[in-house]
N, C-alpha and C positions, 0 to 999 in steps of 0.2 A: 699658321696662326696669322690672324689679320688684326692690325692695329686700328681701333675704332676712333681714336682721337677724342675720347671723352675724359675730361678732367678739369676743364675750366668751369664746369657747372658748380663746383663746390665753393666758388668765390662769389656766386650770386647771392643777393640778399634773401633772407628767409622771409616768406610772407607770413605775417602774424595777423590775427584778428585785430581789428581796430578798436573794438569794444573791450573795455576792461571787465574783469569778472563781475563786479557789482553792477555793471551797466547791461549785462546780457539778460535776455528774457529768461525767466524761471528762477532768478536769484531771490532767495528768501532771507531778508535781514534778520527775521526772528530766529531762524535756524542757526545763522552765524553767531548771533548773540548767545543762543543756548549753548553752542559748542564752547564759546569763550568762558561762560560761567562754569560749565562742567569741568573744563580744563583747570580753572582756578580752584575749584573745590578739590579736584584730584591732587593738585600740587600742595594744597594745604594739608590734606590727609597724609601725603607722603612725607611732608616736612614734620608733621606731628608724630608719625610713626617712627621716623628715624632720629628724633630728638633724644639726646642722652640727658635724662633728668636726674 
């Protein structure tokens, strides 16, 4: 068995893209707004269905 001496690499900083998600090419704000509205409608429906009247 041979010791390779690899282990210090885990302490190196992780390279991340400098652009945020909304700054990347291909981002569609209309689609993000649609998802937000649909999630709101779904939450309202779940709240109405689980209400004890």
